[in-house]
N, C-alpha and C positions, 0 to 999 in steps of 0.2 A: 815098421815103418819109419824112418826117418823123414824130416821134412825141412826144406829151406822155405823161407814167407820172404817175399820182396814186397815192401808195401808201399807203393807207389799211388800216382794219381795226376802227376804233372804239375796241377794247379796249385798254386801257393793258397795256406790258409784252409784247406778242407778238410785238415786233421789226421794228415799222414802219420805222424808222430804219436798223438793220441794213441790212434789205433794201435801203434807198434808198443807204446805203453800198457796197453791193454791186453796185448796178445803176450807180453813180458810176464805180466803179473800172474795171467792164467798160468803160465809154465811153474814158476814161483809158487803159487798156492796149490798146484798140482804136485808137487815134488818132482817136477821135470825138467831134466838139464837144458841149457841153451847157451850157444853164443851169439851175441848181438853185434851188429856192425851200424854206424851211423854216419851215413854219407850226406847228413846236412851242417856242413861244417860250418855255416852262417848262424845256427841257433843252438846246434847241438842238444837239442831239447830230448832227446832218447837218451843222450849220455848222462844227462844234469840228474834224470830221475832213477836209472838202471844203470850208473855209470861202473860197478861192479862187475857187470856183465858185456862191457861194451868195448869195441876197438874202433877209432876213426876207419874212414873210408873214402879214397877219393874217387869219384865216378869217370872222372877222365884219365885215369891213369889203369892201365890194363893189369900193372904187375898189383896194384892196389886192390883192386877187383878179383884177382886170384886169389887172394886170401881165404875167400869164400869156399873156394873149393878145394885150398888147402888146409880150410878146418873141417871141411864135411870128410875129406880123405883120412886126417887125422884122427878124429872123433867122430866116426860115421853112427854111435848111438847117440849123439848129441843134437839137437835139432838147431837152426839157424833162422836169425829174424833181421833182416836188412830193412833200416830205415831211410829209403831213399829222398834226396831232396827235389825242390821243384824244379822245373825246368832241365831235368837230366835225364829224360827219355831216350833222347836220339843218342849220347852217349852210352847210355846202358844198354840200347838194344843193339849197338854196332856190338858191343862186346859178347852180347849174348850171341849174335848170329855169327860173328866171328870163333868163338867157341863152342858152339853148340851146347850151349851153356844147362839148358833144360834136359837134351837128348844125354850129356855127358851125365848131368847128375841122375836122371832114371838107372843109367848103368849101373851108378852106385850106390842105388838102393835108396834113395831119395826120391819123395815127390816134391815136386816144386808150386808152390802158391803163389799166383801173382795178383795182390789186392790192389783195385783200383778204388781207391777212396775219394768220395764225389760230395760235393754241395748237390742244392737242387736248383742250382743255374743252368744255363743252356751251355755253357764253355763246358763243363764236367760230361756232358753228354756228348758233345762234339768230339771230346778227347777220347773218352770212351769207344765213342764209334770207329775213331781212327786205330784203337789200338786193337779192337777185333779185328779190323781187316788186316792190320801189320802181321798179328802174333796167331793167327786163326789153326795154324800148321802145328804150332807148338804143343810137345806134351807136358803143359802145365795147367793146374788146376785154376781158371778164373773166379777171383771172387770180388763181387761188385759190393762196395760198402755205402749205403746210403747213410751218411751223417746227420741223423737228426739235430744234431748239435750245431748242425752249418746250414741246417733248413727245415722250413716248415713242414712242406709238403714236397713229395716225390711222383704225386698223382699224374703229372705231364709226362714225367719220363716213363712210370711205367704202361702209360700209353702209347708211348713211341715205338717207332720201327727200331731205335738203338737197343730198346729194353728185350723186343722179340728176338731180335739178331743175337743179343748175349745169350738169352736163354736157349735158343736154339744152337748154341756154341757150348752149351752146357755148364754157362756160369752159374755159381751159387750166390744169391742175393742175400747180402748181411745187412740188416737193420739194426744199427750201432745207434742205441736208445741216446733220448735227450739226457744230459745231466745238467741239472739245472744251473743256468750261467754263473750265478754267485757264488755256488758253492765249488764248481769246475775252477774258479779263481783263486778260489781260498785254497785248493789244493797245489794249484800252479805255483803262487805266492810262495807258499812253503815248503817247495821242492818235495812235495810228501809222494811218494808211493802210494798206488791205489790202496795197498795193505795198510798202512801208517795211516791214511785218510779214514779206513774203515776200524782202525783197531786203535789209534792212539789219538790224544786229544789236537796235539796241534791246531789250537785255536779252532777246534769243530765243536760244535754242540752234539750232546748225545743224538738229536735227532739227524743230524747232519750225517755223522757216520753212519747211521741206519741207512741212509739214503743210498750212500755209497755202496753198503752192502747188498742192497737189494738190487741196485741198477748192477752190479758186478755178477752177480746171481743169473741175474736175465742174457748179461752178453756170454758168460762161461757156457750157458744152455747152448748158444748158437754155435760157438767152437765148438763143443764137443761132437755135435749134429753134423757140422761141416767135416770132421776129422773120421766122424764114421762113415760117413758116406764116401768119402773118399778110399777109406780102405775095405769096404767092400767092392767098388768099383775095382779097385786095383786086384785084391782077390780074385775077382770074376776073371780079369785079362790074364792074371798068370795061370788059371784052369784051361786059357786057350793053348792048342797044340802048338808049336815055333817060337813061343816068346821067349826071348832072351832074358836071362837069370843075371841077376847085377853081377858086374865085373869088379876084380880086383885091380888097384892100381897102386 
């Protein structure tokens, strides 16, 4: 099963590129191939850390977004990670609707993952609620990322109707663990990949490199659990009579 990951959240500063970097490092460390697309033309954080794997993407340009589909068709064995910029959901979703993107990717043999990265503020909750209402009929796997690097407590969110609605929708809740702010800043200022931060000195002490390793192990376990769950669900669906097998384009 191949995968396309759309890392969004609409709100700026919630950790979308940070999540994309984590996912990219998981692929690198697992020996899995991926193609990255960076839609954040202002900061290009994803490209700065994983430039060898990334291509620029203009969300307002359908031809630019079509690169995602072209990449999937050209190399169906390679997964795709798309780092979406803040305040681009309307343009991105227009392309998704006009192209039936998630349905098309499904027919091509790809599972789509729509990652909603959020802090613990009310704005992120409202944006998630709107996303669920708009995209509840999509064949995409919703992943709600509670970024503890951008919030101390998600207790109010987890008691909210939005959380219950996301749970009913079948969302996976990903707890992105807190990485010590001073350590995260060092990694960023050194432009270090998470692998480099956990293995090379790059201005980090032995203890700091160890903390990055332990942090990665915890996040990787969640990623693998997510993939296993979706694979099991997909296998179950294929066993149902009348399902369409992946088409060739």
